[in-house]
C-alpha positions as CSV (number, residue, x, y, z in Angstrom):
1,X,176.1,35.6,85.9
2,X,178.3,36.6,88.7
3,X,182.0,37.1,88.3
4,X,184.8,34.9,89.9
5,X,185.6,37.6,92.4
6,X,182.2,38.4,93.5
7,X,181.7,34.6,94.1
8,X,184.8,34.3,96.0
9,X,184.3,37.2,98.2
10,X,180.5,37.2,98.4
11,X,179.9,40.6,97.0
12,X,177.3,41.8,94.3
13,X,177.7,44.7,92.1
14,X,176.2,47.9,93.6
15,X,172.8,49.1,92.0
16,X,172.8,52.0,89.8
17,X,172.0,55.2,91.9
18,X,168.5,56.4,91.8
19,X,168.1,59.9,90.1
20,X,166.5,62.8,92.2
21,X,164.6,65.0,90.0
22,X,164.5,68.6,90.3
23,X,162.6,70.6,87.6
24,X,164.0,69.2,84.3
25,X,167.4,68.2,85.8
26,X,168.5,64.6,87.3
27,X,170.8,64.7,90.2
28,X,172.9,61.8,91.0
29,X,174.6,62.6,94.6
30,X,178.0,61.1,94.7
31,X,180.0,62.2,97.6
32,X,183.7,61.6,97.5
33,X,185.7,59.9,100.5
34,X,188.2,62.5,101.8
35,X,190.1,61.1,104.7
36,X,187.6,60.5,107.4
37,X,185.1,62.7,105.9
38,X,183.0,62.9,102.6
39,X,183.2,65.8,99.9
40,X,180.0,67.0,98.4
41,X,179.7,66.0,94.9
42,X,177.0,65.0,92.6
43,X,176.5,64.6,88.8
44,X,173.7,66.7,87.3
45,X,172.2,65.7,83.8
46,X,169.6,67.3,81.6
47,X,168.2,66.3,78.2
48,X,168.6,68.8,75.3
49,X,167.0,67.8,72.1
50,X,168.0,64.1,72.3
51,X,171.4,64.9,73.9
52,X,172.2,64.6,77.6
53,X,174.5,67.3,79.1
54,X,176.4,66.3,82.1
55,X,178.0,68.6,84.9
56,X,180.0,67.2,87.8
57,X,179.6,69.2,90.8
58,X,182.5,68.9,93.4
59,X,182.6,71.4,96.4
60,X,185.4,71.8,98.9
61,X,182.5,71.3,101.9
62,X,182.9,67.9,103.6
63,X,180.6,66.2,105.9
64,X,181.3,63.5,108.6
65,X,179.1,60.8,107.3
66,X,178.2,59.5,103.8
67,X,174.5,59.9,104.4
68,X,175.0,63.7,105.5
69,X,177.2,64.2,102.5
70,X,174.5,62.6,100.1
71,X,171.8,65.0,101.5
72,X,174.2,68.0,101.3
73,X,175.2,67.0,97.8
74,X,171.5,67.0,96.7
75,X,170.9,70.3,98.2
76,X,173.9,71.9,96.7
77,X,173.0,70.5,93.3
78,X,169.5,71.9,93.7
79,X,170.9,75.3,94.7
80,X,173.1,75.4,91.6
81,X,170.2,74.4,89.5
82,X,168.0,77.3,90.9
83,X,170.7,79.8,90.5
84,X,172.4,78.7,87.2
85,X,169.6,77.0,85.3
86,X,170.8,75.7,81.8
87,X,174.0,77.7,82.1
88,X,175.1,75.1,84.4
89,X,176.2,73.2,81.3
90,X,177.8,76.4,79.7
């Protein structure tokens, strides 16, 4: 059932972001608006014996558009996974 505010303003809740799989890791790109640009950021998850570990990746780099920042966020997360592996959660 839609909330009162969503009916009033005609908005619907945003769909949950889809995970991008890289090796055994899940990447959820989540750029952060920083003025007129978007900061590169992503949530990286991996399951270990029934427990999900999470790492928040936030970079100083920015991109002009959200789409560019989404792509760069995935690229930087993949790079971190390739370089650090499981120690990313250490």
